[in-house]
C-alpha positions as CSV (number, residue, x, y, z in Angstrom):
1,X,0.6,1.6,-14.7
2,X,2.0,-1.6,-13.4
3,X,3.2,0.0,-10.1
4,X,-0.3,1.4,-9.5
5,X,-1.9,-1.9,-10.5
6,X,0.2,-3.6,-8.0
7,X,-0.8,-1.1,-5.3
8,X,-4.5,-1.5,-6.2
9,X,-4.2,-5.3,-6.3
10,X,-2.3,-5.6,-3.0
11,X,-4.3,-3.1,-1.0
12,X,-7.6,-4.1,-2.6
13,X,-7.0,-7.8,-1.9
14,X,-6.1,-7.1,1.7
15,X,-9.3,-5.0,2.2
16,X,-11.5,-7.5,0.3
17,X,-10.1,-10.4,2.3
18,X,-10.9,-8.5,5.5
19,X,-14.5,-7.9,4.3
20,X,-14.9,-11.6,3.2
21,X,-13.7,-12.8,6.6
22,X,-16.2,-10.5,8.4
23,X,-19.0,-11.5,6.1
24,X,-18.3,-15.2,6.4
25,X,-18.2,-15.0,10.2
26,X,-21.5,-13.1,10.4
27,X,-23.1,-15.7,8.0
28,X,-21.7,-18.7,9.8
29,X,-22.7,-17.4,13.2
30,X,-26.3,-16.8,12.0
31,X,-26.0,-13.0,12.2
32,X,-27.1,-12.1,8.7
33,X,-29.1,-9.2,10.1
34,X,-25.9,-7.4,10.9
35,X,-24.6,-7.5,7.3
36,X,-26.2,-4.1,6.3
37,X,-24.4,-2.5,9.2
38,X,-21.1,-4.1,8.1
39,X,-21.6,-2.8,4.5
40,X,-22.4,0.6,5.9
41,X,-19.0,0.6,7.6
42,X,-17.3,-0.4,4.3
43,X,-19.1,2.3,2.4
44,X,-17.9,4.9,5.0
45,X,-14.3,3.8,4.5
46,X,-14.6,4.1,0.8
47,X,-16.1,7.6,1.0
48,X,-13.4,8.8,3.5
49,X,-10.6,7.4,1.2
50,X,-12.0,9.2,-1.8
51,X,-12.5,12.4,0.2
52,X,-8.8,12.3,1.3
53,X,-7.7,12.1,-2.4
54,X,-9.9,15.1,-3.2
55,X,-8.6,17.1,-0.2
56,X,-5.0,16.4,-1.2
57,X,-5.6,17.5,-4.8
58,X,-7.4,20.7,-3.8
59,X,-4.9,21.6,-1.2
60,X,-1.9,21.2,-3.5
61,X,-3.5,23.2,-6.2
62,X,-3.8,26.3,-3.9
63,X,-0.1,26.3,-3.1
64,X,2.9,28.1,-4.8
65,X,5.4,26.1,-6.8
66,X,7.9,25.6,-4.0
67,X,5.1,24.8,-1.5
68,X,3.6,22.3,-4.0
69,X,7.0,20.6,-4.3
70,X,7.5,20.5,-0.5
71,X,3.9,19.2,0.0
72,X,4.3,16.6,-2.7
73,X,7.7,15.4,-1.3
74,X,6.5,15.2,2.2
75,X,3.4,13.2,1.2
76,X,5.6,10.9,-0.9
77,X,7.7,10.1,2.1
78,X,4.5,9.6,4.2
79,X,3.1,7.3,1.5
80,X,6.4,5.2,1.6
81,X,6.0,5.0,5.4
82,X,2.4,3.7,5.1
83,X,3.4,1.1,2.5
84,X,6.5,0.0,4.4
85,X,4.4,-0.5,7.5
86,X,1.7,-2.3,5.5
87,X,4.2,-4.7,3.9
88,X,5.8,-5.7,7.2
89,X,2.6,-5.8,9.2
90,X,0.9,-8.1,6.7
91,X,3.8,-10.5,6.8
92,X,3.5,-10.7,10.6
93,X,-0.2,-10.6,11.1
94,X,-1.4,-12.7,8.2
95,X,-1.6,-16.0,10.2
96,X,-3.7,-14.5,13.0
97,X,-5.7,-11.9,11.1
98,X,-8.9,-14.0,10.8
99,X,-9.0,-14.7,14.5
100,X,-8.3,-11.1,15.5
101,X,-11.1,-9.9,13.2
102,X,-13.6,-12.4,14.6
103,X,-12.8,-11.3,18.1
104,X,-13.3,-7.7,17.2
105,X,-16.7,-8.4,15.5
106,X,-17.9,-10.2,18.7
107,X,-17.0,-7.2,20.8
108,X,-18.5,-4.8,18.3
109,X,-21.8,-6.7,18.1
110,X,-22.1,-6.8,21.8
111,X,-21.5,-3.0,21.9
112,X,-24.1,-2.1,19.2
113,X,-24.4,-1.1,15.6
114,X,-22.1,1.9,15.8
115,X,-19.3,-0.2,17.1
116,X,-19.7,-2.7,14.2
117,X,-19.7,0.2,11.6
118,X,-16.5,1.5,13.1
119,X,-14.9,-1.9,13.1
120,X,-15.7,-2.4,9.4
121,X,-14.7,1.1,8.6
122,X,-11.4,0.9,10.4
123,X,-10.6,-2.5,9.0
124,X,-11.1,-1.4,5.4
125,X,-10.3,2.3,5.8
126,X,-6.6,1.7,6.6
127,X,-6.0,0.2,3.2
128,X,-8.2,2.8,1.5
129,X,-6.3,5.7,3.1
130,X,-2.9,4.2,2.3
131,X,-4.0,3.7,-1.4
132,X,-5.2,7.3,-1.6
133,X,-2.0,8.8,-0.3
134,X,0.3,6.4,-2.4
135,X,-1.8,6.9,-5.6
136,X,-1.7,10.7,-5.1
137,X,2.1,10.5,-4.8
138,X,2.3,8.4,-7.9
139,X,0.3,10.9,-9.9
140,X,2.6,13.7,-8.8
141,X,5.7,11.6,-9.7
142,X,4.5,10.6,-13.2
143,X,2.7,13.9,-13.9
144,X,-0.2,11.8,-15.2
145,X,-3.7,11.3,-13.9
146,X,-5.5,8.9,-16.1
147,X,-2.9,6.1,-16.2
148,X,-2.2,5.8,-12.4
149,X,-6.0,5.9,-11.6
150,X,-6.7,3.3,-14.4
151,X,-3.9,1.1,-13.1
152,X,-5.1,1.3,-9.5
153,X,-8.7,0.8,-10.6
154,X,-7.8,-2.4,-12.5
155,X,-5.9,-3.6,-9.5
156,X,-8.9,-3.1,-7.2
157,X,-11.3,-4.8,-9.7
158,X,-8.9,-7.7,-9.9
159,X,-8.7,-7.9,-6.1
160,X,-12.5,-8.0,-5.8
161,X,-12.8,-10.7,-8.5
162,X,-10.1,-12.8,-6.9
163,X,-11.6,-12.5,-3.4
164,X,-15.1,-13.4,-4.7
165,X,-13.8,-16.7,-6.2
166,X,-11.8,-17.4,-3.1
167,X,-14.9,-16.8,-0.9
168,X,-16.9,-19.1,-3.2
169,X,-14.2,-21.8,-2.9
170,X,-13.6,-21.8,-6.7
171,X,-10.0,-20.5,-6.4
172,X,-7.2,-21.2,-4.0
173,X,-4.1,-18.9,-3.8
174,X,-1.0,-19.4,-1.8
175,X,-1.3,-16.2,0.2
176,X,2.1,-16.5,1.7
177,X,3.8,-16.6,-1.7
178,X,1.4,-13.9,-3.0
179,X,2.2,-11.4,-0.3
180,X,5.9,-12.3,-0.5
181,X,6.2,-11.6,-4.2
182,X,4.0,-8.5,-4.2
183,X,5.8,-7.2,-1.1
184,X,9.1,-7.5,-2.8
185,X,7.7,-5.6,-5.8
186,X,6.3,-2.9,-3.6
187,X,9.6,-2.4,-1.9
188,X,11.1,-1.5,-5.3
189,X,8.2,0.8,-6.1
190,X,8.3,2.4,-2.7
191,X,12.1,3.1,-3.1
192,X,11.3,4.9,-6.3
193,X,8.5,7.0,-4.7
194,X,10.9,7.9,-1.8
195,X,13.6,8.9,-4.3
196,X,11.1,11.1,-6.1
197,X,10.0,12.6,-2.8
198,X,13.5,13.6,-2.1
199,X,13.8,15.2,-5.5
200,X,10.6,17.3,-4.8
201,X,12.1,18.5,-1.6
202,X,15.3,19.4,-3.4
203,X,13.3,21.4,-5.9
204,X,11.5,23.2,-3.0
205,X,15.0,24.4,-1.9
206,X,14.8,22.6,1.5
207,X,17.4,20.0,0.6
208,X,20.6,20.9,-1.3
209,X,22.2,19.0,-4.2
210,X,19.6,19.5,-6.9
211,X,22.3,20.0,-9.6
212,X,24.6,17.3,-8.1
213,X,23.8,14.4,-10.4
214,X,24.9,10.8,-9.7
215,X,24.2,10.0,-13.3
216,X,22.4,11.4,-16.3
217,X,21.4,8.9,-19.1
218,X,18.9,11.2,-20.7
219,X,20.8,10.8,-24.1
220,X,20.3,7.0,-23.8
221,X,16.9,6.9,-22.1
222,X,14.8,9.7,-23.2
223,X,12.1,10.7,-20.6
224,X,9.5,10.9,-23.4
225,X,10.3,7.5,-25.0
226,X,8.0,4.6,-24.3
227,X,10.6,2.8,-22.2
228,X,11.4,6.0,-20.3
229,X,7.7,6.4,-19.5
230,X,7.5,2.7,-18.6
231,X,10.5,2.9,-16.2
232,X,9.1,6.1,-14.6
233,X,5.6,4.6,-14.3
234,X,6.8,1.3,-12.7
235,X,9.7,2.2,-10.5
236,X,9.8,6.0,-10.7
237,X,13.2,5.9,-12.5
238,X,14.4,9.3,-13.8
239,X,17.3,9.5,-16.3
240,X,18.8,12.4,-14.4
241,X,19.2,11.3,-10.8
242,X,20.8,13.4,-8.0
243,X,23.2,11.9,-5.5
244,X,20.6,12.3,-2.7
245,X,18.0,10.4,-4.7
246,X,20.5,7.6,-5.5
247,X,21.7,7.3,-1.9
248,X,18.1,7.2,-0.5
249,X,17.0,4.6,-3.1
250,X,19.9,2.3,-2.4
251,X,19.6,2.8,1.4
252,X,15.9,1.9,1.4
253,X,16.5,-1.2,-0.7
254,X,19.5,-2.3,1.4
255,X,17.6,-2.0,4.6
256,X,14.1,-3.2,3.6
257,X,14.9,-6.4,1.7
258,X,16.8,-8.0,4.6
259,X,14.1,-6.9,7.1
260,X,11.4,-8.2,4.8
261,X,13.0,-11.5,4.1
262,X,13.7,-12.0,7.8
263,X,10.1,-11.3,8.7
264,X,9.0,-13.8,5.9
265,X,11.1,-16.6,7.3
266,X,9.2,-19.1,9.4
267,X,10.2,-19.1,13.1
268,X,11.5,-22.3,14.4
269,X,9.2,-24.2,16.8
270,X,10.7,-24.6,20.2
271,X,10.8,-28.2,21.3
272,X,10.2,-29.0,25.0
273,X,13.3,-30.3,26.7
274,X,13.1,-33.8,28.0
275,X,13.9,-34.2,31.7
276,X,17.4,-35.3,32.3
277,X,18.0,-38.5,34.2
278,X,20.4,-38.4,37.1
């Protein structure tokens, strides 16, 4: 549940902060009459995100076992790609996000209501679509439906509550630290989802090595025990892990953490050179 809560909190807070920036800008610029159009765009994004989840569920249920495994593995890898891009993009764009959104709103208002609806829908829809794909992959990985949805739902509710208090000025959060810690946690979660996706593709017969195990600690960590379920629900840990899964997990962690920490480091400010005296 914690991994899905983290996804819901992170994606929900990003989407809610985007909406709060758009709402605040319209209010401060005395354009309250455009708020219903903005909320219409947000509603469209929510409906499209839910529809994507329904389509993925229906599509996978119509496939054979091998096709389901291949479909699930491919979507797991796509979900990891989405989350990876989101983590790195947010670290780079956080400082200029507010300015970019305001500029887009100005252009959209000048172009008409449809443009404003699309601006709001695209701004929120990206997080919604990422959440739908990643949550679907988590459901396939844990073979549970209620717990992942409950975890993500609690994360989304927490994000909305936090954003409301931030908007009202009653709560201040160091966003740089928040996105750094949640980003680091999501890297570990994404590595687990990627590993599970590789296992699905192995079960589909596309990748070899299904029976080549790097380790098997099933006797120590039972998959049905509370701690086994906890490890699987948080970081997608499986007691019997193939070499392909282990290599992919380690490679993702080894590449992503240095890249993430480098993108999180503040860039030095270039100082102007003083003219030399001859």
